[in-house]
C-alpha positions as CSV (number, residue, x, y, z in Angstrom):
1,X,-7.4,12.1,1.7
2,X,-8.0,14.9,-0.9
3,X,-8.7,17.3,2.0
4,X,-5.5,16.4,3.8
5,X,-3.5,16.6,0.7
6,X,-5.0,20.0,-0.2
7,X,-6.1,18.8,-3.6
8,X,-9.5,18.4,-5.2
9,X,-10.9,15.0,-6.1
10,X,-10.8,15.9,-9.8
11,X,-7.1,16.9,-9.6
12,X,-6.3,13.7,-7.7
13,X,-8.0,11.6,-10.4
14,X,-5.9,13.1,-13.1
15,X,-2.9,11.5,-11.4
16,X,-4.3,8.0,-11.2
17,X,-4.3,6.0,-14.4
18,X,-5.7,2.5,-14.4
19,X,-5.0,-0.5,-16.6
20,X,-7.2,-3.6,-16.6
21,X,-7.1,-6.9,-18.6
22,X,-8.4,-5.0,-21.7
23,X,-5.9,-2.2,-21.6
24,X,-5.9,1.4,-20.5
25,X,-9.1,2.6,-18.8
26,X,-10.2,5.3,-21.1
27,X,-13.4,7.2,-22.0
28,X,-13.9,5.4,-25.3
29,X,-14.6,2.3,-23.2
30,X,-17.2,3.9,-20.9
31,X,-20.1,1.8,-22.0
32,X,-18.3,-1.5,-21.2
33,X,-16.5,-0.3,-18.0
34,X,-17.6,-1.4,-14.5
35,X,-19.2,1.5,-12.6
36,X,-16.2,1.9,-10.2
37,X,-13.8,2.4,-13.1
38,X,-15.8,5.0,-15.0
39,X,-14.8,8.0,-12.9
40,X,-11.1,7.2,-13.5
41,X,-11.4,6.9,-17.3
42,X,-9.2,9.4,-19.2
43,X,-9.0,10.7,-22.7
44,X,-6.4,8.7,-24.5
45,X,-5.8,6.8,-27.7
46,X,-7.2,3.2,-27.6
47,X,-4.9,0.4,-26.4
48,X,-6.5,-3.0,-26.1
49,X,-3.5,-5.0,-24.9
50,X,-2.4,-5.2,-21.3
51,X,1.4,-5.2,-21.8
52,X,1.1,-2.4,-24.4
53,X,-1.0,-0.3,-22.1
54,X,1.6,-0.5,-19.3
55,X,4.4,0.3,-21.8
56,X,2.4,3.3,-23.1
57,X,1.8,4.6,-19.6
58,X,5.5,4.4,-18.8
59,X,7.2,5.3,-22.1
60,X,4.9,8.1,-23.2
61,X,3.8,11.3,-21.5
62,X,2.2,9.8,-18.4
63,X,5.5,9.0,-16.6
64,X,4.1,7.4,-13.5
65,X,6.1,7.4,-10.3
66,X,4.2,4.5,-8.6
67,X,3.2,1.2,-10.1
68,X,0.6,-0.9,-8.3
69,X,-0.1,-4.3,-9.7
70,X,-3.2,-6.3,-8.7
71,X,-4.3,-7.9,-12.0
72,X,-2.9,-11.4,-11.4
73,X,-1.0,-11.3,-14.7
74,X,2.6,-12.4,-14.1
75,X,5.7,-10.5,-15.5
76,X,3.8,-7.4,-16.6
77,X,6.4,-5.1,-15.0
78,X,9.1,-5.8,-17.6
79,X,12.7,-4.8,-17.7
80,X,11.9,-2.1,-20.2
81,X,9.2,-0.7,-18.0
82,X,11.2,-0.6,-14.8
83,X,14.4,0.7,-16.4
84,X,12.5,3.5,-18.1
85,X,10.7,4.4,-14.9
86,X,14.0,4.5,-13.0
87,X,15.5,6.8,-15.6
88,X,13.2,9.7,-14.6
89,X,12.4,8.8,-11.0
90,X,15.1,8.5,-8.4
91,X,13.1,6.2,-6.1
92,X,10.4,4.5,-8.1
93,X,7.7,2.8,-6.0
94,X,6.9,-0.7,-7.4
95,X,4.1,-2.7,-5.7
96,X,3.7,-6.1,-7.3
97,X,0.8,-7.3,-5.2
98,X,-0.7,-10.2,-7.2
99,X,-0.6,-13.7,-5.6
100,X,0.8,-16.3,-5.8
101,X,4.4,-15.7,-6.7
102,X,3.9,-17.0,-10.3
103,X,1.3,-14.2,-10.8
104,X,3.5,-11.4,-9.4
105,X,4.1,-8.5,-11.8
106,X,7.8,-8.8,-11.2
107,X,10.1,-10.3,-8.6
108,X,12.0,-8.4,-5.9
109,X,15.3,-9.1,-7.6
110,X,14.0,-7.8,-10.9
111,X,12.7,-4.6,-9.4
112,X,15.9,-3.9,-7.5
113,X,18.3,-5.0,-10.3
114,X,16.5,-3.2,-13.1
115,X,16.3,0.0,-11.0
116,X,19.9,-0.3,-9.9
117,X,18.9,-0.8,-6.3
118,X,16.8,2.4,-6.2
119,X,13.3,1.0,-6.2
120,X,11.0,1.0,-3.1
121,X,9.4,-2.5,-3.5
122,X,6.5,-4.4,-2.0
123,X,4.9,-7.6,-3.0
124,X,1.8,-9.7,-2.3
125,X,3.9,-12.8,-2.0
126,X,7.0,-13.1,0.2
127,X,10.4,-12.8,-1.6
128,X,13.9,-13.5,-0.1
129,X,16.3,-10.6,0.5
130,X,18.3,-9.5,-2.6
131,X,22.0,-8.5,-2.6
132,X,23.2,-6.2,-5.3
133,X,26.8,-4.8,-5.5
134,X,27.3,-5.8,-1.8
135,X,24.1,-4.1,-0.5
136,X,21.2,-6.2,0.7
137,X,17.6,-5.2,0.2
138,X,14.8,-6.6,2.2
139,X,11.5,-6.8,0.2
140,X,8.4,-5.7,2.0
141,X,5.2,-7.7,1.9
142,X,2.0,-5.7,1.3
143,X,-0.2,-7.8,3.5
144,X,-3.5,-6.8,5.2
145,X,-2.2,-8.5,8.3
146,X,-0.5,-5.2,9.0
147,X,-3.9,-3.4,9.3
148,X,-6.7,-5.7,10.3
149,X,-5.6,-6.6,13.9
150,X,-5.1,-2.9,14.8
151,X,-8.3,-1.7,13.2
152,X,-10.4,-4.4,15.0
153,X,-8.6,-3.9,18.3
154,X,-9.0,-0.1,18.1
155,X,-12.7,-0.4,17.4
156,X,-13.2,-2.7,20.4
157,X,-11.2,-0.8,23.0
158,X,-13.1,2.5,22.3
159,X,-16.5,0.8,21.7
160,X,-17.0,2.5,18.3
161,X,-20.6,2.3,17.1
162,X,-19.5,2.2,13.5
163,X,-16.6,2.4,11.2
164,X,-15.8,5.7,9.4
165,X,-13.5,6.2,6.4
166,X,-11.4,8.6,8.5
167,X,-10.7,5.7,10.9
168,X,-9.4,3.6,8.0
169,X,-7.2,6.5,6.9
170,X,-5.9,6.9,10.5
171,X,-4.9,3.3,10.5
172,X,-3.0,3.6,7.1
173,X,-1.3,6.8,8.3
174,X,-0.3,5.1,11.6
175,X,1.3,2.3,9.7
176,X,3.1,4.6,7.3
177,X,4.3,6.7,10.2
178,X,6.3,3.7,11.6
179,X,8.5,3.5,8.5
180,X,11.9,5.0,9.3
181,X,14.6,6.4,7.0
182,X,16.6,3.3,7.7
183,X,13.7,1.2,6.4
184,X,13.5,3.3,3.2
185,X,17.3,3.0,2.7
186,X,16.8,-0.8,2.7
187,X,14.2,-0.5,0.0
188,X,11.2,-1.1,2.4
189,X,7.8,0.5,2.1
190,X,6.4,-1.2,5.2
191,X,8.0,-1.6,8.6
192,X,9.4,-5.0,9.5
193,X,6.6,-7.5,10.3
194,X,8.5,-8.9,13.2
195,X,7.3,-5.8,15.2
196,X,3.6,-6.5,14.4
197,X,2.5,-6.2,18.1
198,X,4.0,-2.8,18.4
199,X,2.7,-1.8,15.0
200,X,-0.8,-3.0,15.8
201,X,-0.9,-1.2,19.2
202,X,0.0,2.1,17.4
203,X,-2.7,1.5,14.8
204,X,-5.2,0.6,17.4
205,X,-4.5,3.8,19.3
206,X,-4.8,5.9,16.1
207,X,-8.1,4.3,15.2
208,X,-9.5,4.8,18.7
209,X,-8.3,8.4,18.7
210,X,-10.1,9.1,15.5
211,X,-13.3,7.4,16.8
212,X,-13.3,9.7,19.9
213,X,-12.6,12.7,17.7
214,X,-15.6,11.8,15.5
215,X,-17.9,11.2,18.5
216,X,-18.3,7.5,17.6
217,X,-16.6,6.0,20.7
218,X,-18.8,4.8,23.6
219,X,-16.2,3.8,26.2
220,X,-16.1,6.9,28.3
221,X,-14.2,8.7,29.7
222,X,-11.5,8.5,27.1
223,X,-8.2,7.0,28.4
224,X,-5.5,9.6,29.0
225,X,-2.9,7.5,27.1
226,X,-4.6,5.5,24.3
227,X,-1.3,3.8,23.3
228,X,-0.7,2.5,26.8
229,X,-4.4,1.5,27.1
230,X,-4.2,-0.4,23.7
231,X,-1.1,-2.3,24.9
232,X,-2.8,-3.2,28.2
233,X,-5.8,-4.7,26.3
234,X,-3.6,-7.0,24.2
235,X,-3.0,-10.6,25.2
236,X,-0.2,-13.2,24.5
237,X,-1.3,-16.6,23.3
238,X,1.3,-18.3,25.5
239,X,1.0,-20.5,28.6
240,X,2.2,-18.9,31.8
241,X,4.8,-20.6,33.9
242,X,3.4,-22.4,37.0
243,X,5.2,-23.8,39.9
């Protein structure tokens, strides 16, 4: 990802700040941090409270443009946090991914209302559509069901001998590539789940394409049209009509 974004790993890390149950992930906590957190620890004053850490990251110099919540602590994206973020970012991205709904960092209505309808919102739990000032927003659900079918299908149809990180990235990009401007205008980050078969076929083709590119595919020769081939390898779990 850093190569495609033309940015070094070190520069990318500077733009990613983490908050865990004990506060900001900072270098003064290195000895107690889990290994995977250590490379993302920054120099900053200590903050040992979760809510205070989130407020500091928003209200001070960090000014994040994306909030991703996976802690399982409900109501941590407060009115103050979202309103402040919306004051300097036209389309703040808010991903309240904790499950169940009671653990969600904020609700869809809170995200849309507190950002005056400008937030791009996704959640781990489903939320009903929200209408503000006559405009209806449809919350997106950040669910791995978008990705897993297409990845597995793509690996099978090309006979990949192993998974490569670039194949996972290809799957993510294929999903993101199916988000239209209309979806964004509705406040969606993900395309509608009702089109999951079409979405999965495109992801499958992208994964298989990357496997062929990396020399990991064993089903040769490569199909001329991978998308059409992916669709032909899908099945429908319905009984056929018999006379």
